[in-house]
C-alpha positions as CSV (number, residue, x, y, z in Angstrom):
1,M,27.7,12.2,13.9
2,S,26.8,9.9,11.0
3,T,29.3,9.7,8.1
4,R,27.1,7.9,5.6
5,R,25.1,10.7,4.1
6,K,25.8,11.9,0.6
7,F,24.9,10.2,-2.7
8,I,27.8,9.1,-4.9
9,H,25.5,7.6,-7.6
10,Q,21.8,7.5,-8.3
11,S,20.1,5.3,-10.9
12,I,16.5,6.0,-10.6
13,S,14.1,3.9,-12.7
14,G,10.6,3.6,-11.4
15,S,8.2,2.0,-13.8
16,F,5.2,-0.3,-14.1
17,L,7.4,-3.3,-15.0
18,M,10.7,-4.5,-13.5
19,A,13.3,-2.0,-14.2
20,T,17.0,-2.6,-13.5
21,S,19.7,-0.1,-12.7
22,S,22.5,0.7,-15.2
23,F,24.8,0.9,-12.2
24,P,26.5,-2.5,-11.5
25,L,24.9,-3.1,-8.2
26,T,26.2,-6.7,-8.4
27,A,29.6,-5.3,-7.7
28,F,28.5,-4.8,-4.1
29,I,27.9,-8.5,-3.5
30,G,30.3,-9.9,-1.0
31,D,31.8,-6.5,-0.3
32,D,32.2,-6.2,3.5
33,N,32.4,-2.4,3.2
34,I,28.9,-2.2,1.7
35,T,25.7,-2.4,3.7
36,P,22.6,-3.0,1.5
37,L,19.1,-1.9,2.5
38,T,15.9,-2.5,0.5
39,I,12.8,-0.3,1.2
40,L,9.5,-1.6,-0.1
41,H,6.6,0.8,-0.1
42,T,2.9,1.1,-0.9
43,N,0.3,3.9,-0.7
44,D,-3.4,4.4,-1.2
45,V,-4.2,0.7,-1.2
46,H,-7.8,1.6,-0.3
47,S,-9.0,-1.7,1.1
48,R,-8.2,-3.5,-2.2
49,I,-7.9,-6.9,-0.7
50,D,-8.7,-8.9,-3.9
51,P,-7.3,-8.3,-7.3
52,F,-9.5,-6.2,-9.6
53,P,-12.2,-8.4,-11.2
54,M,-11.7,-9.8,-14.7
55,D,-14.3,-7.5,-16.3
56,G,-12.4,-6.0,-19.2
57,S,-11.4,-2.9,-17.3
58,R,-7.9,-1.4,-17.5
59,N,-6.9,-2.8,-14.1
60,Q,-8.5,-6.3,-14.4
61,G,-6.5,-9.0,-12.6
62,L,-4.1,-6.5,-11.0
63,G,-3.2,-6.0,-7.4
64,G,-4.5,-8.0,-4.5
65,A,-3.1,-8.6,-1.0
66,E,-2.1,-12.3,-1.6
67,R,0.0,-11.4,-4.5
68,R,1.6,-8.5,-2.8
69,A,2.4,-10.7,0.2
70,Q,4.1,-13.2,-2.0
71,M,6.2,-10.5,-3.7
72,I,7.2,-9.1,-0.4
73,K,8.1,-12.6,0.8
74,D,10.2,-13.1,-2.4
75,V,12.1,-9.9,-1.9
76,R,12.9,-10.7,1.7
77,A,14.1,-14.2,0.7
78,K,16.6,-12.5,-1.7
79,E,17.7,-9.4,0.2
80,K,19.5,-9.2,3.5
81,N,17.9,-6.1,5.0
82,V,14.3,-5.1,4.1
83,L,12.0,-2.5,5.5
84,L,8.3,-2.2,4.4
85,F,6.4,1.1,4.7
86,D,2.9,2.5,3.7
87,S,2.1,6.1,3.0
88,G,-1.6,6.2,4.1
89,D,-5.2,5.7,2.8
90,I,-5.2,2.1,3.9
91,F,-9.0,2.3,4.3
92,Q,-12.0,2.9,2.0
93,G,-12.7,1.7,-1.5
94,T,-14.2,-1.8,-1.3
95,P,-17.0,-3.5,0.7
96,Y,-14.3,-5.0,3.0
97,F,-14.0,-1.6,4.7
98,N,-17.8,-1.0,4.8
99,F,-18.4,-4.4,6.5
100,F,-15.3,-4.8,8.7
101,G,-14.2,-1.2,9.4
102,G,-10.5,-1.7,8.6
103,E,-9.8,-4.9,10.6
104,I,-8.9,-7.0,7.7
105,E,-6.6,-4.4,6.2
106,M,-4.7,-4.1,9.6
107,K,-4.5,-7.8,10.0
108,L,-3.1,-8.4,6.5
109,M,-0.5,-5.7,6.9
110,T,0.5,-7.2,10.2
111,Q,0.8,-10.6,8.5
112,M,3.0,-9.0,5.8
113,K,5.1,-7.5,8.6
114,Y,4.9,-3.9,7.7
115,D,7.4,-1.9,9.7
116,C,5.7,1.4,9.7
117,A,2.9,3.5,8.1
118,T,1.4,7.0,8.1
119,M,-2.2,8.1,8.1
120,G,-4.1,9.3,5.0
121,N,-7.4,11.3,5.0
122,H,-9.4,8.2,4.2
123,D,-8.1,6.5,7.3
124,F,-10.4,8.8,9.2
125,D,-13.5,7.6,7.3
126,G,-14.5,5.4,10.2
127,G,-13.9,8.3,12.5
128,I,-11.0,8.7,14.8
129,D,-12.6,6.2,17.2
130,G,-12.9,3.7,14.4
131,F,-9.3,4.0,13.6
132,N,-8.4,3.6,17.2
133,K,-10.5,0.5,17.4
134,Q,-8.6,-1.1,14.5
135,M,-5.1,-0.2,15.8
136,V,-5.2,-3.2,18.1
137,H,-4.9,-5.3,14.9
138,A,-1.8,-3.5,13.7
139,D,1.5,-4.9,15.0
140,F,3.4,-1.9,13.6
141,P,3.6,1.8,14.4
142,F,2.0,4.8,12.8
143,V,3.9,8.0,12.4
144,V,2.5,11.5,11.7
145,S,4.8,14.4,12.5
146,N,2.3,17.2,12.0
147,Y,-1.0,16.1,13.6
148,D,-1.6,17.0,17.2
149,F,-3.8,14.3,18.8
150,R,-3.4,15.5,22.4
151,N,-7.2,16.0,22.9
152,T,-8.3,12.9,21.1
153,I,-8.4,9.2,21.7
154,L,-5.2,8.8,19.6
155,N,-3.2,10.8,22.1
156,G,0.1,9.0,22.7
157,K,-0.7,6.3,20.2
158,I,0.6,7.9,17.0
159,E,4.3,8.6,17.0
160,K,6.2,11.6,15.7
161,Y,9.0,9.5,14.4
162,K,10.5,6.0,14.5
163,I,14.1,4.8,14.3
164,F,15.0,1.4,12.8
165,E,18.4,0.0,13.2
166,V,19.3,-2.4,10.3
167,D,22.8,-4.0,10.3
168,E,24.2,-1.0,12.2
169,I,22.5,1.5,9.8
170,K,20.1,3.8,11.5
171,I,17.0,4.8,9.5
172,G,14.8,7.5,10.8
173,V,11.2,7.7,9.7
174,I,8.7,10.6,9.9
175,G,5.2,11.2,8.6
176,A,3.6,14.2,6.8
177,G,-0.2,14.3,6.9
178,I,-2.5,16.3,4.6
179,E,-4.8,19.0,5.9
180,L,-8.0,17.3,7.0
181,N,-10.3,20.4,6.9
182,S,-12.5,20.2,3.7
183,L,-11.3,16.6,3.0
184,V,-12.8,15.0,6.2
185,P,-15.8,16.0,8.2
186,E,-14.7,17.5,11.5
187,S,-17.0,15.1,13.3
188,L,-14.7,12.3,12.2
189,Y,-11.3,13.7,13.1
190,K,-12.7,15.7,16.1
191,E,-10.0,17.8,17.9
192,T,-7.1,16.6,15.8
193,Q,-5.0,19.7,15.1
194,Y,-3.2,20.1,11.7
195,L,0.3,21.6,12.0
196,D,2.5,23.0,9.2
197,P,3.9,19.8,7.5
198,I,7.1,21.3,6.2
199,A,8.1,23.0,9.5
200,N,7.4,19.8,11.5
201,A,9.0,17.5,9.0
202,Q,12.1,19.6,9.1
203,K,11.9,19.7,12.9
204,Y,11.9,15.9,13.3
205,A,14.2,15.2,10.4
206,A,16.8,17.5,11.9
207,L,16.4,15.8,15.3
208,L,16.9,12.4,13.6
209,K,19.8,13.3,11.5
210,N,21.7,15.7,13.9
211,E,20.9,14.4,17.4
212,M,19.8,10.8,16.9
213,D,22.6,10.1,14.5
214,C,20.5,8.6,11.8
215,D,22.3,7.7,8.6
216,Y,19.1,8.2,6.5
217,V,15.8,9.9,6.9
218,V,12.6,8.7,5.2
219,C,9.3,10.7,5.1
220,L,6.1,8.8,4.6
221,S,4.0,11.5,3.1
222,H,0.3,11.8,2.3
223,L,0.6,15.3,1.0
224,G,0.4,14.4,-2.7
225,Y,3.1,14.4,-5.3
226,K,2.5,17.8,-6.9
227,Y,-0.3,20.3,-7.8
228,N,-0.9,23.1,-10.3
229,D,-1.2,25.6,-7.5
230,N,0.7,26.4,-4.3
231,K,-0.8,23.6,-2.3
232,V,1.8,21.9,-0.1
233,S,3.1,18.8,-1.9
234,D,6.0,16.4,-1.8
235,I,7.9,18.6,-4.2
236,H,7.5,21.5,-1.8
237,L,8.5,19.3,1.1
238,A,11.7,18.2,-0.7
239,Q,12.7,21.7,-1.8
240,N,12.0,23.4,1.6
241,T,13.7,21.0,4.0
242,E,17.3,20.1,4.7
243,D,17.5,16.6,6.3
244,I,15.2,14.4,4.4
245,D,16.7,11.9,2.0
246,L,13.7,10.0,0.7
247,I,10.0,10.9,0.4
248,L,7.6,8.1,-0.2
249,G,4.3,9.7,-1.1
250,G,0.6,9.1,-1.4
251,H,-2.8,10.8,-1.9
252,T,-2.5,11.8,-5.6
253,H,-2.5,8.1,-6.8
254,T,0.5,8.9,-8.9
255,F,2.0,6.0,-11.0
256,M,5.5,7.2,-11.2
257,R,7.3,5.7,-14.1
258,K,10.4,7.4,-12.9
259,A,11.2,8.6,-9.4
260,D,11.7,12.3,-9.1
261,I,15.0,13.9,-7.9
262,R,14.7,17.3,-6.3
263,R,17.2,19.6,-4.5
264,N,16.7,20.5,-0.9
265,K,17.6,23.8,0.7
266,K,21.2,22.8,1.0
267,G,21.4,21.7,-2.7
268,N,21.5,18.0,-1.8
269,E,19.3,15.5,-3.7
270,V,16.0,14.2,-2.3
271,I,14.3,11.2,-3.9
272,V,10.5,11.4,-4.3
273,S,8.6,8.3,-5.3
274,Q,5.0,7.0,-5.2
275,A,3.4,3.7,-6.2
276,G,0.0,4.6,-7.7
277,W,-3.0,3.2,-5.8
278,A,-5.0,0.1,-5.0
279,G,-1.9,-2.1,-4.5
280,I,-1.2,-2.3,-8.2
281,L,2.4,-1.4,-7.7
282,L,5.0,-2.4,-5.1
283,G,7.7,0.3,-4.8
284,Q,11.2,-0.8,-4.2
285,I,14.2,1.4,-3.2
286,N,17.7,-0.3,-3.0
287,I,20.2,1.7,-1.0
288,H,23.8,0.8,-0.5
289,F,25.8,2.4,2.4
290,E,29.5,2.6,2.3
291,K,31.2,2.1,5.7
292,N,33.4,4.9,7.0
293,K,32.6,7.1,4.0
294,K,30.2,10.0,3.5
295,N,28.4,8.2,0.7
296,V,25.4,6.1,-0.1
297,C,23.9,5.1,-3.5
298,L,20.6,3.8,-4.5
299,S,18.3,2.5,-7.3
300,C,14.5,2.6,-7.5
301,K,11.9,0.6,-9.2
302,N,8.1,0.2,-8.9
303,T,7.0,-3.3,-9.8
304,L,3.6,-4.3,-11.2
305,I,1.7,-6.7,-9.0
306,K,0.2,-9.3,-11.4
């Protein structure tokens, strides 16, 4: 059973600009008892390959795949252990998708060496057959824990979870997909079955934490951060599960100036973060695991891509 589970310190500062933790993370440098992990994350990039045009709009000059790739490269050059995730809606939003159907997006993510992604509702905009066609260009797995693809062309191609082992730390990753009915025409997702996202997230998080001996469980969610009604959201997910440590969200295009901290069913803290949309932000979570102790600590920041 894993012994590196409980937070001893959390400095959460997610903002549009570089934000630094008040906790002296430099104290960890050279400490053999500390294993660092950096998680980078994006969501709702929506085929924004180029930066926004210089047309006087609020987002002019921001984003773009080339700049994001360079930022990712810079972080990997500085940090020992890095994982890169996406929380869905890779497709739809610019003519690149209309002309190439998602091929460019998948190829660029492969070049950036994404480790894992989940599916958003707009990833069905080319139909489930269109998504399947583009998966050959993705050299990384997709995880969705609450879609049943058994009667579709994606049967066996989308995973329920993945485990990444980084410097002897086991990171379990699950995905939570939004209900497709009313968001996507049935003719596009066909016989894909939507299952309860909270029940299935808990099912696989518990499997990862308690049977697969993962030190940390991340959920890539496309449920949306929060709503004014009882619609299932990342907040509901955090509060109604027991074994998820970090939720990296999407769908609501939320620019989170500060990552949210919620209590799960056991009273433990769950971090919820989201990086806006269109590749304007690159989310970064720094986690430090203490060997042979029941503790981890982390800091968060969302960095403007400009």
